[in-house]
N, CA, C and O atoms as a printed pandas DataFrame, in Angstrom:
     atom_number atom_name residue_name chain_id  residue_number  x_coord  y_coord  z_coord
0              1         N          MET        A               1   80.234  173.074  -23.168
1              2        CA          MET        A               1   80.956  172.133  -24.232
2              3         C          MET        A               1   82.123  172.969  -24.951
3              4         O          MET        A               1   82.002  174.140  -25.310
4              5         N          ASP        A               2   83.342  172.131  -25.113
5              6        CA          ASP        A               2   84.424  172.699  -25.634
6              7         C          ASP        A               2   84.097  172.742  -27.238
7              8         O          ASP        A               2   83.361  171.905  -27.760
8              9         N          ARG        A               3   84.668  173.714  -27.902
9             10        CA          ARG        A               3   84.666  173.536  -29.202
10            11         C          ARG        A               3   85.984  173.783  -29.902
11            12         O          ARG        A               3   86.765  174.621  -29.452
12            13         N          ILE        A               4   86.277  173.031  -31.066
13            14        CA          ILE        A               4   87.638  173.022  -31.734
14            15         C          ILE        A               4   87.332  173.408  -33.027
15            16         O          ILE        A               4   86.142  173.448  -33.339
16            17         N          LEU        A               5   88.415  173.779  -34.060
17            18        CA          LEU        A               5   88.407  174.110  -35.382
18            19         C          LEU        A               5   89.293  173.413  -35.991
19            20         O          LEU        A               5   90.457  173.224  -35.639
20            21         N          LEU        A               6   88.638  172.939  -37.111
21            22        CA          LEU        A               6   89.276  172.046  -38.346
22            23         C          LEU        A               6   89.340  173.076  -39.366
23            24         O          LEU        A               6   88.319  173.642  -39.757
24            25         N          ARG        A               7   90.460  173.334  -39.799
25            26        CA          ARG        A               7   90.648  174.308  -41.135
26            27         C          ARG        A               7   91.695  173.788  -42.034
27            28         O          ARG        A               7   92.589  173.023  -41.674
28            29         N          THR        A               8   91.512  174.296  -43.349
29            30        CA          THR        A               8   92.367  174.041  -44.352
30            31         C          THR        A               8   92.826  175.455  -44.945
31            32         O          THR        A               8   92.383  176.448  -44.367
32            33         N          ARG        A               9   93.555  175.616  -45.890
33            34        CA          ARG        A               9   93.864  176.721  -46.354
34            35         C          ARG        A               9   92.667  177.678  -46.683
35            36         O          ARG        A               9   92.834  178.895  -46.615
36            37         N          TYR        A              10   91.520  177.162  -47.023
37            38        CA          TYR        A              10   90.452  177.826  -47.645
38            39         C          TYR        A              10   89.219  177.624  -46.932
39            40         O          TYR        A              10   88.330  178.421  -47.232
40            41         N          ASP        A              11   88.957  176.800  -46.106
41            42        CA          ASP        A              11   87.766  176.489  -45.370
42            43         C          ASP        A              11   87.852  176.193  -43.820
43            44         O          ASP        A              11   88.929  175.818  -43.356
44            45         N          ARG        A              12   86.788  176.346  -43.038
45            46        CA          ARG        A              12   86.861  176.347  -41.473
46            47         C          ARG        A              12   85.494  175.449  -41.155
47            48         O          ARG        A              12   84.413  175.579  -41.730
48            49         N          TRP        A              13   85.789  174.579  -40.177
49            50        CA          TRP        A              13   84.579  174.041  -39.575
50            51         C          TRP        A              13   84.722  173.882  -37.938
51            52         O          TRP        A              13   85.712  173.436  -37.357
52            53         N          GLU        A              14   83.577  174.323  -37.369
53            54        CA          GLU        A              14   83.699  174.232  -35.958
54            55         C          GLU        A              14   83.067  172.783  -35.581
55            56         O          GLU        A              14   82.092  172.255  -36.117
56            57         N          ILE        A              15   83.771  172.338  -34.651
57            58        CA          ILE        A              15   83.252  171.000  -34.069
58            59         C          ILE        A              15   82.885  171.072  -32.387
59            60         O          ILE        A              15   83.637  171.578  -31.554
60            61         N          GLU        A              16   81.982  170.650  -32.185
61            62        CA          GLU        A              16   81.430  170.733  -30.860
62            63         C          GLU        A              16   81.840  169.406  -30.281
63            64         O          GLU        A              16   81.548  168.352  -30.845
64            65         N          LEU        A              17   82.536  169.461  -29.124
65            66        CA          LEU        A              17   82.954  168.107  -28.511
66            67         C          LEU        A              17   81.959  167.594  -27.488
67            68         O          LEU        A              17   81.233  168.416  -26.929
68            69         N          ASN        A              18   81.868  166.388  -27.214
69            70        CA          ASN        A              18   81.140  165.918  -25.947
70            71         C          ASN        A              18   81.774  165.758  -24.745
71            72         O          ASN        A              18   82.914  166.217  -24.679
72            73         N          ASP        A              19   81.158  165.035  -23.439
73            74        CA          ASP        A              19   81.907  165.140  -22.422
74            75         C          ASP        A              19   82.669  163.698  -22.138
75            76         O          ASP        A              19   82.788  163.154  -21.040
76            77         N          THR        A              20   83.144  163.230  -23.391
77            78        CA          THR        A              20   83.911  161.909  -23.049
78            79         C          THR        A              20   85.312  162.214  -22.670
79            80         O          THR        A              20   85.753  163.362  -22.715
80            81         N          LEU        A              21   85.997  161.215  -22.306
81            82        CA          LEU        A              21   87.527  161.426  -21.923
82            83         C          LEU        A              21   88.431  161.427  -23.152
83            84         O          LEU        A              21   89.577  161.877  -23.171
84            85         N          ALA        A              22   87.705  160.802  -24.295
85            86        CA          ALA        A              22   88.595  160.805  -25.396
86            87         C          ALA        A              22   88.438  162.284  -26.110
87            88         O          ALA        A              22   89.380  162.731  -26.765
88            89         N          ALA        A              23   87.233  163.011  -25.961
89            90        CA          ALA        A              23   87.210  164.339  -26.389
90            91         C          ALA        A              23   88.093  165.201  -25.585
91            92         O          ALA        A              23   88.765  166.090  -26.107
92            93         N          PHE        A              24   88.103  164.938  -24.262
93            94        CA          PHE        A              24   88.961  165.717  -23.371
94            95         C          PHE        A              24   90.293  165.735  -23.626
95            96         O          PHE        A              24   90.962  166.768  -23.660
96            97         N          LYS        A              25   90.747  164.543  -23.824
97            98        CA          LYS        A              25   92.356  164.177  -24.315
98            99         C          LYS        A              25   92.598  164.867  -25.774
99           100         O          LYS        A              25   93.690  165.416  -25.920
100          101         N          LEU        A              26   91.846  164.886  -26.673
101          102        CA          LEU        A              26   91.900  165.439  -27.950
102          103         C          LEU        A              26   91.980  166.903  -27.678
103          104         O          LEU        A              26   92.914  167.553  -28.146
104          105         N          TYR        A              27   91.088  167.439  -26.975
105          106        CA          TYR        A              27   91.121  168.938  -26.796
106          107         C          TYR        A              27   92.408  169.305  -26.042
107          108         O          TYR        A              27   92.788  170.444  -26.316
108          109         N          GLU        A              28   93.045  168.760  -25.319
109          110        CA          GLU        A              28   94.434  168.895  -24.623
110          111         C          GLU        A              28   95.260  168.671  -25.321
111          112         O          GLU        A              28   96.300  169.277  -25.063
112          113         N          ALA        A              29   95.290  167.794  -26.459
113          114        CA          ALA        A              29   96.421  167.501  -27.422
114          115         C          ALA        A              29   96.334  168.635  -28.477
115          116         O          ALA        A              29   97.068  168.465  -29.450
116          117         N          LEU        A              30   95.710  169.560  -28.471
117          118        CA          LEU        A              30   95.747  170.457  -29.692
118          119         C          LEU        A              30   96.824  171.651  -29.246
119          120         O          LEU        A              30   97.076  171.827  -28.054
120          121         N          PRO        A              31   97.371  172.367  -30.178
121          122        CA          PRO        A              31   97.013  172.343  -31.736
122          123         C          PRO        A              31   97.802  171.242  -32.411
123          124         O          PRO        A              31   98.882  170.839  -31.980
124          125         N          LEU        A              32   97.194  170.776  -33.505
125          126        CA          LEU        A              32   98.045  169.855  -34.427
126          127         C          LEU        A              32   97.752  170.089  -35.860
127          128         O          LEU        A              32   96.764  170.723  -36.230
128          129         N          GLU        A              33   98.704  169.521  -36.733
129          130        CA          GLU        A              33   98.514  169.518  -38.216
130          131         C          GLU        A              33   98.832  168.190  -38.806
131          132         O          GLU        A              33   99.893  167.592  -38.625
132          133         N          ARG        A              34   97.921  167.810  -39.464
133          134        CA          ARG        A              34   97.890  166.636  -40.236
134          135         C          ARG        A              34   97.836  166.721  -41.648
135          136         O          ARG        A              34   97.793  167.796  -42.246
136          137         N          GLU        A              35   97.838  165.381  -42.305
137          138        CA          GLU        A              35   97.378  165.088  -43.639
138          139         C          GLU        A              35   96.194  164.455  -43.403
139          140         O          GLU        A              35   96.286  163.785  -42.374
140          141         N          ILE        A              36   94.950  164.370  -43.998
141          142        CA          ILE        A              36   94.047  163.538  -43.869
142          143         C          ILE        A              36   93.783  162.247  -44.896
143          144         O          ILE        A              36   94.262  162.332  -46.026
144          145         N          ASN        A              37   93.204  161.330  -44.609
145          146        CA          ASN        A              37   93.153  160.238  -45.409
146          147         C          ASN        A              37   91.587  160.299  -45.631
147          148         O          ASN        A              37   90.860  160.772  -44.758
148          149         N          VAL        A              38   91.100  159.818  -46.797
149          150        CA          VAL        A              38   89.557  159.997  -47.174
150          151         C          VAL        A              38   89.449  158.501  -47.554
151          152         O          VAL        A              38   90.220  157.932  -48.327
152          153         N          TRP        A              39   88.344  157.901  -46.884
153          154        CA          TRP        A              39   87.607  156.663  -46.920
154          155         C          TRP        A              39   86.285  156.743  -47.258
155          156         O          TRP        A              39   85.443  156.788  -46.361
156          157         N          GLY        A              40   85.977  156.767  -48.384
157          158        CA          GLY        A              40   84.432  156.995  -48.944
158          159         C          GLY        A              40   84.008  158.176  -48.163
159          160         O          GLY        A              40   84.754  159.154  -48.122
160          161         N          GLY        A              41   82.887  158.173  -47.547
161          162        CA          GLY        A              41   82.255  159.322  -46.576
162          163         C          GLY        A              41   82.935  159.431  -45.321
163          164         O          GLY        A              41   82.234  159.686  -44.342
164          165         N          GLU        A              42   84.199  159.284  -45.158
165          166        CA          GLU        A              42   84.732  159.785  -43.928
166          167         C          GLU        A              42   86.131  160.307  -44.226
167          168         O          GLU        A              42   86.713  159.984  -45.261
168          169         N          ILE        A              43   86.578  160.978  -43.471
169          170        CA          ILE        A              43   87.938  161.486  -43.469
170          171         C          ILE        A              43   88.631  161.191  -41.929
171          172         O          ILE        A              43   88.029  161.285  -40.859
172          173         N          TYR        A              44   89.992  160.829  -42.110
173          174        CA          TYR        A              44   90.482  160.550  -40.607
174          175         C          TYR        A              44   92.111  160.644  -40.646
175          176         O          TYR        A              44   92.854  160.540  -41.622
176          177         N          PHE        A              45   92.379  160.836  -39.497
177          178        CA          PHE        A              45   93.957  161.118  -39.451
178          179         C          PHE        A              45   94.487  160.963  -37.961
179          180         O          PHE        A              45   93.798  161.197  -36.968
180          181         N          ALA        A              46   95.758  160.550  -37.945
181          182        CA          ALA        A              46   96.144  160.189  -36.569
182          183         C          ALA        A              46   96.293  161.547  -35.582
183          184         O          ALA        A              46   96.579  162.694  -35.925
184          185         N          VAL        A              47   96.051  161.106  -34.463
185          186        CA          VAL        A              47   96.111  162.251  -33.310
186          187         C          VAL        A              47   96.941  161.587  -31.980
187          188         O          VAL        A              47   96.744  160.427  -31.619
188          189         N          PRO        A              48   97.744  162.357  -31.417
189          190        CA          PRO        A              48   98.474  161.850  -30.261
190          191         C          PRO        A              48   97.663  161.793  -28.928
191          192         O          PRO        A              48   97.843  162.484  -27.926
192          193         N          VAL        A              49   96.619  160.703  -29.159
193          194        CA          VAL        A              49   95.774  160.341  -28.025
194          195         C          VAL        A              49   95.638  158.812  -27.828
195          196         O          VAL        A              49   95.547  158.033  -28.776
196          197         N          GLU        A              50   95.632  158.475  -26.646
197          198        CA          GLU        A              50   95.462  156.990  -26.459
198          199         C          GLU        A              50   94.264  156.967  -25.230
199          200         O          GLU        A              50   94.388  157.459  -24.109
200          201         N          CYS        A              51   93.107  156.270  -25.760
201          202        CA          CYS        A              51   91.988  156.291  -24.798
202          203         C          CYS        A              51   91.354  154.940  -25.236
203          204         O          CYS        A              51   91.405  154.554  -26.404
204          205         N          LYS        A              52   90.742  154.232  -24.218
205          206        CA          LYS        A              52   89.981  153.047  -24.389
206          207         C          LYS        A              52   88.546  153.503  -25.026
207          208         O          LYS        A              52   88.134  154.653  -24.867
208          209         N          LEU        A              53   87.877  152.598  -25.697
209          210        CA          LEU        A              53   86.761  152.734  -26.297
210          211         C          LEU        A              53   85.369  153.172  -25.075
211          212         O          LEU        A              53   85.176  152.588  -24.009
212          213         N          GLU        A              54   84.809  153.974  -25.453
213          214        CA          GLU        A              54   83.789  154.534  -24.654
214          215         C          GLU        A              54   82.447  154.620  -25.474
215          216         O          GLU        A              54   82.529  155.191  -26.562
216          217         N          ASN        A              55   81.316  154.162  -25.119
217          218        CA          ASN        A              55   79.941  154.157  -25.649
218          219         C          ASN        A              55   80.351  153.825  -27.158
219          220         O          ASN        A              55   79.975  154.645  -27.995
220          221         N          GLY        A              56   81.021  152.803  -27.568
221          222        CA          GLY        A              56   81.489  152.470  -28.855
222          223         C          GLY        A              56   80.302  151.886  -29.752
223          224         O          GLY        A              56   79.482  151.039  -29.399
224          225         N          ARG        A              57   80.388  152.493  -30.925
225          226        CA          ARG        A              57   79.653  152.042  -32.053
226          227         C          ARG        A              57   80.053  152.202  -33.579
227          228         O          ARG        A              57   80.917  152.996  -33.952
228          229         N          LYS        A              58   79.534  151.595  -34.193
229          230        CA          LYS        A              58   79.943  151.543  -35.689
230          231         C          LYS        A              58   79.222  152.319  -36.556
231          232         O          LYS        A              58   79.773  152.979  -37.438
232          233         N          ILE        A              59   77.675  152.291  -36.330
233          234        CA          ILE        A              59   76.901  153.176  -37.247
234          235         C          ILE        A              59   76.774  154.494  -36.776
235          236         O          ILE        A              59   76.263  154.720  -35.679
236          237         N          MET        A              60   77.243  155.480  -37.590
237          238        CA          MET        A              60   77.237  156.747  -37.291
238          239         C          MET        A              60   76.397  157.755  -37.921
239          240         O          MET        A              60   75.912  157.436  -39.006
240          241         N          GLU        A              61   76.099  159.039  -37.402
241          242        CA          GLU        A              61   75.480  159.928  -38.219
242          243         C          GLU        A              61   76.237  160.933  -39.180
243          244         O          GLU        A              61   77.357  161.271  -38.798
244          245         N          GLU        A              62   75.828  161.401  -40.246
245          246        CA          GLU        A              62   76.496  162.417  -41.058
246          247         C          GLU        A              62   76.902  163.673  -40.102
247          248         O          GLU        A              62   76.046  164.244  -39.426
248          249         N          GLY        A              63   78.189  164.034  -40.096
249          250        CA          GLY        A              63   78.629  165.202  -39.159
250          251         C          GLY        A              63   79.127  164.691  -37.805
251          252         O          GLY        A              63   79.640  165.457  -36.990
252          253         N          GLU        A              64   78.951  163.261  -37.558
253          254        CA          GLU        A              64   79.588  162.999  -36.359
254          255         C          GLU        A              64   81.157  162.748  -36.352
255          256         O          GLU        A              64   81.754  162.276  -37.320
256          257         N          VAL        A              65   81.680  163.068  -35.313
257          258        CA          VAL        A              65   83.347  162.975  -35.036
258          259         C          VAL        A              65   83.361  162.166  -34.069
259          260         O          VAL        A              65   82.536  162.191  -33.155
260          261         N          ALA        A              66   84.523  161.171  -34.191
261          262        CA          ALA        A              66   84.764  160.138  -33.394
262          263         C          ALA        A              66   86.341  159.707  -33.163
263          264         O          ALA        A              66   87.173  160.022  -34.014
264          265         N          PHE        A              67   86.659  159.093  -32.170
265          266        CA          PHE        A              67   87.857  158.651  -31.882
266          267         C          PHE        A              67   88.151  157.163  -32.196
267          268         O          PHE        A              67   87.335  156.400  -31.680
268          269         N          TRP        A              68   89.012  156.647  -32.835
269          270        CA          TRP        A              68   89.175  155.418  -33.177
270          271         C          TRP        A              68   90.328  154.931  -32.574
271          272         O          TRP        A              68   91.455  155.207  -32.984
272          273         N          PRO        A              69   90.020  153.987  -31.308
273          274        CA          PRO        A              69   91.115  153.649  -30.450
274          275         C          PRO        A              69   92.310  152.814  -31.190
275          276         O          PRO        A              69   93.512  152.959  -30.966
276          277         N          GLU        A              70   91.634  151.780  -32.252
277          278        CA          GLU        A              70   92.507  150.791  -32.771
278          279         C          GLU        A              70   93.630  151.703  -33.449
279          280         O          GLU        A              70   94.800  151.327  -33.374
280          281         N          GLY        A              71   93.310  152.876  -34.101
281          282        CA          GLY        A              71   94.167  153.568  -35.063
282          283         C          GLY        A              71   94.824  154.660  -34.447
283          284         O          GLY        A              71   95.674  155.311  -35.055
284          285         N          ASN        A              72   94.438  154.941  -33.104
285          286        CA          ASN        A              72   94.805  156.519  -32.432
286          287         C          ASN        A              72   94.280  157.603  -33.542
287          288         O          ASN        A              72   95.028  158.522  -33.875
288          289         N          ALA        A              73   93.152  157.486  -34.027
289          290        CA          ALA        A              73   92.772  158.546  -35.132
290          291         C          ALA        A              73   91.523  159.014  -34.865
291          292         O          ALA        A              73   90.688  158.359  -34.242
292          293         N          LEU        A              74   91.292  160.430  -35.424
293          294        CA          LEU        A              74   90.054  161.216  -35.241
294          295         C          LEU        A              74   89.550  160.924  -36.605
295          296         O          LEU        A              74   90.232  160.889  -37.630
296          297         N          CYS        A              75   88.064  160.684  -36.479
297          298        CA          CYS        A              75   87.355  160.393  -37.871
298          299         C          CYS        A              75   86.255  161.291  -37.810
299          300         O          CYS        A              75   85.680  161.516  -36.745
300          301         N          ILE        A              76   85.921  161.828  -38.905
301          302        CA          ILE        A              76   84.916  162.582  -39.374
302          303         C          ILE        A              76   83.779  162.069  -40.445
303          304         O          ILE        A              76   84.180  161.921  -41.599
304          305         N          PHE        A              77   82.452  161.795  -40.180
305          306        CA          PHE        A              77   81.869  160.797  -40.989
306          307         C          PHE        A              77   80.919  161.984  -41.578
307          308         O          PHE        A              77   80.385  162.827  -40.857
308          309         N          PHE        A              78   80.765  161.913  -43.259
309          310        CA          PHE        A              78   79.755  162.737  -43.979
310          311         C          PHE        A              78   79.121  162.131  -44.792
311          312         O          PHE        A              78   78.333  162.770  -45.489
312          313         N          GLY        A              79   79.260  160.612  -44.983
313          314        CA          GLY        A              79   78.540  159.798  -45.965
314          315         C          GLY        A              79   78.875  158.221  -45.780
315          316         O          GLY        A              79   79.533  157.794  -44.831
316          317         N          ARG        A              80   78.430  157.554  -46.632
317          318        CA          ARG        A              80   78.637  156.067  -46.698
318          319         C          ARG        A              80   80.164  155.789  -46.885
319          320         O          ARG        A              80   80.819  156.410  -47.722
320          321         N          THR        A              81   80.706  154.832  -46.074
321          322        CA          THR        A              81   82.062  154.321  -46.081
322          323         C          THR        A              81   82.049  153.082  -46.910
323          324         O          THR        A              81   80.977  152.597  -47.273
324          325         N          PRO        A              82   83.226  152.537  -47.231
325          326        CA          PRO        A              82   83.409  150.986  -47.971
326          327         C          PRO        A              82   82.836  149.926  -47.067
327          328         O          PRO        A              82   82.891  148.784  -47.522
328          329         N          VAL        A              83   82.381  150.055  -46.062
329          330        CA          VAL        A              83   81.839  149.034  -45.095
330          331         C          VAL        A              83   80.384  149.355  -44.698
331          332         O          VAL        A              83   79.717  148.680  -43.914
332          333         N          SER        A              84   79.969  150.479  -45.343
333          334        CA          SER        A              84   78.501  150.679  -45.114
334          335         C          SER        A              84   77.512  149.744  -45.560
335          336         O          SER        A              84   77.557  149.383  -46.735
336          337         N          THR        A              85   76.586  149.278  -44.761
337          338        CA          THR        A              85   75.546  148.418  -45.081
338          339         C          THR        A              85   74.135  149.049  -45.253
339          340         O          THR        A              85   73.202  148.359  -45.665
340          341         N          THR        A              86   73.997  150.227  -44.967
341          342        CA          THR        A              86   72.941  150.996  -45.386
342          343         C          THR        A              86   73.228  152.602  -45.836
343          344         O          THR        A              86   74.311  152.802  -46.384
344          345         N          SER        A              87   72.493  153.546  -45.676
345          346        CA          SER        A              87   72.710  154.726  -46.274
346          347         C          SER        A              87   73.815  155.302  -45.369
347          348         O          SER        A              87   74.689  155.985  -45.902
348          349         N          ARG        A              88   73.841  155.108  -44.203
349          350        CA          ARG        A              88   74.426  155.896  -42.978
350          351         C          ARG        A              88   75.798  155.640  -43.089
351          352         O          ARG        A              88   76.210  154.699  -43.768
352          353         N          PRO        A              89   76.606  156.467  -42.424
353          354        CA          PRO        A              89   78.178  156.318  -42.469
354          355         C          PRO        A              89   78.454  154.993  -41.425
355          356         O          PRO        A              89   77.779  154.823  -40.409
356          357         N          GLU        A              90   79.395  154.220  -41.784
357          358        CA          GLU        A              90   79.710  153.080  -40.802
358          359         C          GLU        A              90   81.060  153.055  -40.478
359          360         O          GLU        A              90   81.796  153.266  -41.442
360          361         N          ALA        A              91   81.559  152.879  -39.509
361          362        CA          ALA        A              91   82.893  152.934  -39.141
362          363         C          ALA        A              91   83.737  151.495  -39.301
363          364         O          ALA        A              91   83.030  150.505  -39.113
364          365         N          TYR        A              92   84.876  151.279  -39.560
365          366        CA          TYR        A              92   85.576  150.108  -39.598
366          367         C          TYR        A              92   85.552  149.117  -38.591
367          368         O          TYR        A              92   85.425  147.939  -38.925
368          369         N          SER        A              93   85.651  149.414  -37.487
369          370        CA          SER        A              93   85.380  149.023  -36.177
370          371         C          SER        A              93   84.872  149.920  -35.174
371          372         O          SER        A              93   84.789  151.102  -35.509
372          373         N          PRO        A              94   84.444  149.537  -33.779
373          374        CA          PRO        A              94   83.816  150.484  -33.094
374          375         C          PRO        A              94   84.705  151.668  -32.514
375          376         O          PRO        A              94   85.773  151.501  -31.925
376          377         N          VAL        A              95   84.093  152.894  -32.774
377          378        CA          VAL        A              95   84.608  154.149  -32.501
378          379         C          VAL        A              95   84.054  154.855  -31.325
379          380         O          VAL        A              95   82.941  154.571  -30.881
380          381         N          THR        A              96   84.781  155.737  -30.832
381          382        CA          THR        A              96   83.997  156.691  -29.624
382          383         C          THR        A              96   83.425  157.844  -30.220
383          384         O          THR        A              96   84.172  158.463  -30.978
384          385         N          PRO        A              97   82.278  158.277  -30.057
385          386        CA          PRO        A              97   81.783  159.375  -30.430
386          387         C          PRO        A              97   82.442  160.472  -29.664
387          388         O          PRO        A              97   82.676  160.211  -28.484
388          389         N          VAL        A              98   82.756  161.544  -30.066
389          390        CA          VAL        A              98   83.414  162.635  -29.421
390          391         C          VAL        A              98   82.968  164.019  -29.748
391          392         O          VAL        A              98   83.453  164.998  -29.179
392          393         N          GLY        A              99   81.974  164.109  -30.732
393          394        CA          GLY        A              99   81.466  165.371  -31.158
394          395         C          GLY        A              99   80.683  165.574  -32.419
395          396         O          GLY        A              99   80.267  164.539  -32.938
396          397         N          ARG        A             100   80.438  166.562  -32.938
397          398        CA          ARG        A             100   79.671  166.763  -34.262
398          399         C          ARG        A             100   80.343  168.056  -34.815
399          400         O          ARG        A             100   80.784  168.927  -34.064
400          401         N          VAL        A             101   80.393  168.125  -36.113
401          402        CA          VAL        A             101   80.702  169.290  -37.009
402          403         C          VAL        A             101   79.384  170.171  -36.956
403          404         O          VAL        A             101   78.251  169.690  -36.987
404          405         N          LEU        A             102   79.621  171.266  -36.889
405          406        CA          LEU        A             102   78.538  172.465  -37.012
406          407         C          LEU        A             102   78.432  172.878  -38.333
407          408         O          LEU        A             102   78.719  174.062  -38.510
408          409         N          GLY        A             103   78.107  172.248  -39.297
409          410        CA          GLY        A             103   77.629  172.600  -40.625
410          411         C          GLY        A             103   78.963  172.470  -41.611
411          412         O          GLY        A             103   80.025  172.077  -41.128
412          413         N          GLY        A             104   78.860  172.798  -42.928
413          414        CA          GLY        A             104   79.553  172.563  -43.974
414          415         C          GLY        A             104   80.036  171.310  -44.257
415          416         O          GLY        A             104   81.224  171.118  -44.516
416          417         N          LEU        A             105   79.222  170.457  -44.230
417          418        CA          LEU        A             105   79.729  168.984  -44.618
418          419         C          LEU        A             105   80.059  168.816  -46.120
419          420         O          LEU        A             105   80.979  168.062  -46.434
420          421         N          ASP        A             106   79.329  169.505  -47.097
421          422        CA          ASP        A             106   79.443  169.659  -48.520
422          423         C          ASP        A             106   80.820  170.068  -48.864
423          424         O          ASP        A             106   81.364  169.578  -49.853
424          425         N          ALA        A             107   81.402  170.905  -48.139
425          426        CA          ALA        A             107   82.831  171.402  -48.326
426          427         C          ALA        A             107   83.888  170.302  -47.893
427          428         O          ALA        A             107   84.877  169.954  -48.539
428          429         N          LEU        A             108   83.484  169.852  -46.710
429          430        CA          LEU        A             108   84.282  168.796  -46.124
430          431         C          LEU        A             108   84.328  167.550  -46.856
431          432         O          LEU        A             108   85.353  166.871  -46.806
432          433         N          ALA        A             109   83.191  167.128  -47.624
433          434        CA          ALA        A             109   83.119  166.010  -48.529
434          435         C          ALA        A             109   84.008  166.116  -49.495
435          436         O          ALA        A             109   84.664  165.162  -49.915
436          437         N          ALA        A             110   84.099  167.432  -49.965
437          438        CA          ALA        A             110   84.992  167.756  -51.198
438          439         C          ALA        A             110   86.465  167.637  -51.057
439          440         O          ALA        A             110   87.219  167.669  -52.030
440          441         N          LEU        A             111   86.851  167.502  -49.860
441          442        CA          LEU        A             111   88.421  167.592  -49.575
442          443         C          LEU        A             111   89.004  166.373  -50.235
443          444         O          LEU        A             111   88.496  165.263  -50.077
444          445         N          PRO        A             112   90.171  166.599  -51.044
445          446        CA          PRO        A             112   90.904  165.403  -51.511
446          447         C          PRO        A             112   91.812  164.806  -50.412
447          448         O          PRO        A             112   92.168  165.394  -49.391
448          449         N          ASP        A             113   92.125  163.572  -50.773
449          450        CA          ASP        A             113   92.794  162.827  -49.917
450          451         C          ASP        A             113   94.370  163.450  -49.802
451          452         O          ASP        A             113   94.985  163.801  -50.809
452          453         N          ARG        A             114   94.929  163.537  -48.452
453          454        CA          ARG        A             114   96.228  164.167  -48.447
454          455         C          ARG        A             114   96.102  165.633  -48.123
455          456         O          ARG        A             114   97.113  166.315  -47.952
456          457         N          THR        A             115   94.972  166.103  -48.041
457          458        CA          THR        A             115   94.886  167.608  -47.721
458          459         C          THR        A             115   95.467  167.914  -46.375
459          460         O          THR        A             115   95.495  167.029  -45.520
460          461         N          ARG        A             116   95.979  169.236  -46.111
461          462        CA          ARG        A             116   96.635  169.377  -44.822
462          463         C          ARG        A             116   95.795  170.027  -44.011
463          464         O          ARG        A             116   95.320  171.070  -44.462
464          465         N          VAL        A             117   95.521  169.736  -43.071
465          466        CA          VAL        A             117   94.719  170.418  -41.846
466          467         C          VAL        A             117   95.083  170.695  -40.564
467          468         O          VAL        A             117   95.909  169.983  -39.992
468          469         N          THR        A             118   94.498  171.781  -39.951
469          470        CA          THR        A             118   95.065  171.976  -38.839
470          471         C          THR        A             118   93.854  171.905  -37.837
471          472         O          THR        A             118   92.757  172.374  -38.142
472          473         N          LEU        A             119   94.091  171.317  -36.663
473          474        CA          LEU        A             119   93.071  171.354  -35.743
474          475         C          LEU        A             119   93.461  172.107  -34.385
475          476         O          LEU        A             119   94.439  171.791  -33.707
476          477         N          GLU        A             120   92.607  173.103  -34.088
477          478        CA          GLU        A             120   93.101  173.760  -32.858
478          479         C          GLU        A             120   91.779  174.067  -31.688
479          480         O          GLU        A             120   90.618  173.794  -31.992
480          481         N          ARG        A             121   92.051  174.508  -30.689
481          482        CA          ARG        A             121   91.050  175.105  -29.737
482          483         C          ARG        A             121   90.301  176.205  -30.154
483          484         O          ARG        A             121   90.746  177.066  -30.914
484          485         N          LEU        A             122   89.120  176.205  -29.658
485          486        CA          LEU        A             122   88.420  177.703  -29.926
486          487         C          LEU        A             122   88.044  178.103  -28.600
487          488         O          LEU        A             122   87.455  177.337  -27.837
488          489         N          ASP        A             123   88.417  179.465  -28.254
489          490        CA          ASP        A             123   88.098  179.817  -26.902
490          491         C          ASP        A             123   86.788  180.277  -27.001
491          492         O          ASP        A             123   86.194  180.669  -25.997
């Protein structure tokens, strides 16, 4: 499985990708730099990827990473979102799960809105 790195000026998170087409297209689009949006227990940002929904769902696990086809965005879930109906993270609309963050969710949850991040391939 491919791994990618999400980093800020001070922190780093490894993400293990799964074998979906969306994950492959994301990997191929790297590297990129973006400002994050914080939406409750989720951060998301636009990525230059277009892909139809695969294995779509709304209820996620903490640490899961997904592609949101409606907004061409990468989403990282670490807690309840404004639309959550339980204690679990919930996406605004169905997303394609593309991977998982391998630790460090507390630091990820502490990132403020508009933090600049870099996403790149790990060899």
